[in-house]
LUMDRENLUM-469759 format. One record per residue (C-alpha): residue number from 1; x, y, z; residue in three letters. Coordinates in steps of 0.001 Angstrom, whole numbers. Example, Ala and Ser with C-alpha at 12.3 -4.5 7.8 and 13.67 -1.06 7.14 Angstrom:
<recs>
1, 12300, -4500, 7800, ALA
2, 13670, -1060, 7140, SER
</recs>
This chain:
<recs>
1, -7277, -15777, 4948, MET
2, -8438, -17599, 1828, LYS
3, -9923, -15192, -733, LEU
4, -11946, -17588, -2880, GLU
5, -15652, -17265, -1973, ASN
6, -14813, -14815, 819, LEU
7, -17721, -12382, 1210, LYS
8, -16415, -8822, 1391, ILE
9, -18446, -5636, 1930, ASN
10, -16739, -2285, 1421, ILE
11, -18248, 953, 2666, LEU
12, -16749, 4052, 1129, GLY
13, -16894, 7184, -992, ASP
14, -16022, 8025, -4605, SER
15, -12845, 5919, -4642, ILE
16, -14871, 2859, -3629, THR
17, -17567, 3857, -6127, GLU
18, -14888, 3704, -8796, GLY
19, -14506, 7337, -9833, TYR
20, -12028, 7459, -12732, ASP
21, -11613, 3701, -13073, ALA
22, -12019, 2984, -16793, SER
23, -14570, 238, -16110, GLU
24, -16188, -1379, -13045, PRO
25, -13948, -4450, -13130, ASP
26, -10866, -2225, -12784, ARG
27, -11951, -892, -9356, ILE
28, -9538, -2146, -6702, PHE
29, -12041, -4210, -4714, TRP
30, -13702, -5639, -7842, ARG
31, -10329, -7109, -8809, LEU
32, -10697, -9417, -5790, LEU
33, -13667, -10961, -7605, THR
34, -12179, -10889, -11090, VAL
35, -8847, -12450, -10099, ARG
36, -9340, -14131, -6731, ASP
37, -13006, -15204, -6957, HIS
38, -14058, -13419, -3783, ALA
39, -17659, -12237, -3433, VAL
40, -17424, -8447, -3256, THR
41, -20161, -5894, -2603, ARG
42, -19368, -2187, -2869, GLY
43, -21228, 507, -962, TYR
44, -19438, 3582, -2214, GLY
45, -21219, 6915, -2643, ILE
46, -19226, 9840, -3992, ALA
47, -18874, 12833, -1708, GLY
48, -19896, 11065, 1486, THR
49, -18208, 11426, 4841, ARG
50, -17816, 9469, 8057, ILE
51, -19196, 12270, 10262, ALA
52, -22609, 13838, 9790, ARG
53, -22550, 17229, 8074, GLN
54, -23712, 20080, 10327, LEU
55, -24971, 22260, 7467, VAL
56, -26791, 20277, 4739, PRO
57, -24933, 19962, 1451, SER
58, -26307, 21209, -1858, ALA
59, -26329, 17566, -2982, GLU
60, -28344, 15454, -475, PRO
61, -26445, 12292, -1438, MET
62, -23279, 13812, 59, PHE
63, -24937, 13775, 3485, ASP
64, -25469, 10003, 3599, LEU
65, -22734, 9644, 6212, TYR
66, -21227, 6192, 6633, PHE
67, -23044, 5113, 9777, GLY
68, -26453, 5850, 8243, SER
69, -25816, 3275, 5491, ARG
70, -24804, 264, 7592, VAL
71, -28414, -926, 7812, LYS
72, -28589, -1259, 4006, ASP
73, -25495, -3440, 3641, MET
74, -25704, -7189, 3007, ASP
75, -25733, -9004, 6366, PRO
76, -23633, -12057, 5495, ASP
77, -20151, -10577, 5128, ALA
78, -16981, -12316, 6270, ASP
79, -15014, -9060, 6007, VAL
80, -16227, -5456, 6137, VAL
81, -13839, -2799, 4844, LEU
82, -14365, 864, 5778, VAL
83, -12598, 3311, 3466, PHE
84, -13303, 6964, 4233, GLY
85, -12170, 10163, 5872, GLY
86, -10745, 12089, 2931, THR
87, -14058, 13902, 2371, ASN
88, -14356, 14775, 6060, ASP
89, -11097, 16620, 5566, TYR
90, -11833, 17857, 2043, GLY
91, -15328, 19312, 2407, HIS
92, -16781, 18393, 5785, GLY
93, -17833, 20806, 8511, ASP
94, -17980, 18494, 11541, ALA
95, -15416, 19216, 14277, PRO
96, -12733, 16652, 15033, MET
97, -14045, 16189, 18562, GLY
98, -12317, 13947, 21076, LYS
99, -11820, 10297, 21832, MET
100, -14640, 10222, 24390, THR
101, -17284, 11435, 21900, ASP
102, -20080, 9060, 21004, ARG
103, -22190, 11071, 18541, THR
104, -22068, 11245, 14739, VAL
105, -21565, 15031, 14838, ASP
106, -17797, 14884, 15419, THR
107, -15246, 12841, 13522, PHE
108, -14109, 10911, 16585, TYR
109, -17678, 10285, 17689, GLY
110, -18790, 9181, 14233, ALA
111, -15945, 6657, 14103, LEU
112, -17063, 5185, 17432, HIS
113, -20690, 5030, 16294, CYS
114, -19741, 3477, 12968, LEU
115, -17480, 780, 14394, TYR
116, -19986, -94, 17108, GLN
117, -22756, -376, 14523, SER
118, -20638, -2677, 12360, LEU
119, -19523, -4803, 15310, LEU
120, -23140, -5292, 16356, ARG
121, -24354, -6144, 12854, LYS
122, -21381, -8359, 11953, TYR
123, -20311, -10116, 15183, PRO
124, -18537, -12908, 13300, ASP
125, -16951, -10772, 10571, ALA
126, -13572, -9068, 10492, GLN
127, -14039, -5286, 10463, ILE
128, -11123, -3509, 8733, VAL
129, -10795, 295, 8781, PRO
130, -8715, 1693, 5920, MET
131, -7000, 5060, 6235, THR
132, -7287, 7666, 3465, PRO
133, -4717, 7891, 718, LEU
134, -2374, 10840, 557, HIS
135, -3814, 13670, -1525, ARG
136, -2234, 16642, -3227, GLN
137, -3796, 19291, -963, ASP
138, -3632, 17581, 2415, GLU
139, -2177, 20505, 4388, HIS
140, -4442, 23376, 3364, ARG
141, -5954, 25654, 5999, VAL
142, -9417, 26155, 4448, VAL
143, -11297, 23282, 2826, ASN
144, -13387, 23130, -348, GLU
145, -16522, 24610, 1259, ILE
146, -14688, 27460, 2972, GLY
147, -14557, 25853, 6419, VAL
148, -11312, 26222, 8334, ARG
149, -9845, 22767, 8651, ASN
150, -9575, 21352, 12142, VAL
151, -6353, 19647, 11115, GLY
152, -4428, 18296, 8155, CYS
153, -5406, 14997, 6555, LEU
154, -2876, 13252, 8776, GLY
155, -4923, 14218, 11843, ASP
156, -7939, 12367, 10432, TYR
157, -5704, 9393, 9752, VAL
158, -4482, 9456, 13365, LYS
159, -8078, 9490, 14614, ALA
160, -8953, 6454, 12483, ILE
161, -5924, 4588, 13811, ARG
162, -6693, 5557, 17416, GLU
163, -10354, 4566, 17416, VAL
164, -9639, 1342, 15518, ALA
165, -7026, 414, 18112, GLU
166, -9569, 1046, 20882, TYR
167, -11787, -1663, 19339, TYR
168, -8770, -3860, 18508, ALA
169, -9505, -3668, 14780, LEU
170, -6730, -4281, 12239, PRO
171, -6074, -1194, 10126, VAL
172, -5063, -1212, 6484, LEU
173, -2972, 1953, 6656, ASP
174, -2958, 3184, 3069, LEU
175, -1645, 6551, 4226, TYR
176, 1503, 4726, 5297, ALA
177, 1837, 1905, 2756, CYS
178, -64, 2560, -493, SER
179, 2980, 3855, -2366, GLY
180, 875, 6743, -3726, ILE
181, 2057, 10289, -2901, GLU
182, 451, 12859, -5230, PRO
183, 2682, 15697, -4032, GLU
184, 5352, 14105, -6231, GLU
185, 4485, 14838, -9850, THR
186, 5654, 11513, -11289, PHE
187, 3614, 9541, -8735, LEU
188, 566, 11783, -9189, ARG
189, 634, 11307, -12954, GLU
190, 1279, 7572, -12672, ARG
191, -1408, 6652, -10128, TYR
192, -4081, 9378, -9992, THR
193, -6307, 11353, -12304, SER
194, -6429, 14518, -10208, ASP
195, -4130, 14253, -7223, GLY
196, -6691, 12281, -5248, LEU
197, -8706, 9705, -7193, HIS
198, -6785, 6643, -8415, PRO
199, -6664, 5893, -12125, ASN
200, -6486, 2288, -13332, ASP
201, -2834, 2004, -12288, ALA
202, -3736, 3402, -8870, GLY
203, -6585, 917, -8448, HIS
204, -4207, -1875, -9440, GLU
205, -1773, -739, -6766, LYS
206, -4529, -576, -4129, LEU
207, -5708, -4046, -5102, TYR
208, -2254, -5501, -4568, ARG
209, -1897, -3856, -1147, VAL
210, -5388, -4953, -98, LEU
211, -4911, -8495, -1379, ARG
212, -1665, -8909, 542, LYS
213, -3319, -7546, 3705, PHE
214, -6323, -9881, 3483, LEU
215, -4168, -12935, 2814, LEU
216, -2248, -12185, 6012, ALA
217, -5360, -11958, 8234, LEU
</recs>
């Protein structure tokens, strides 16, 4: 896939928004514009999740789950990237659900609803789910809001892979191939600011992985 003039939308959370990048042009997807002359549009909102929160958050912006924002995205994309799931694990309260769910109130169901919404809006675009990055606390039993986790982060990753395969969507599996593992101190300090959010070096690494993936499509 040629990157020059390629129109790319990316729906995501704080990593897509650029939390802890030193400047906007250092965010991983913005580098596709800066260096490869793609047309990139970011739709990242910090704290947001793929599934709808059952109990409203103290910050209403956190509850703008991914599927609710598809209608506001530019309609002329050639590629739509979906980069989420870490907040569903980190501070969500929706159950995991099951593969047959088709509501936004479980993680599985919200994935189905999201991918169907994107496939309807962008029939000629390539939809690309991206799995979450590893994070330092990905095996804890209770999450940040005191809810008992329905699984470790890897279970959310498996759900993303499974539902994407159902729709025959190519997955950029950052959980498997980003090269970022914050449980190892030297990698955490090199690529993240806090064991989760990439620093400039982390965004650079994500850019290189994403660029290679898009070129191969």
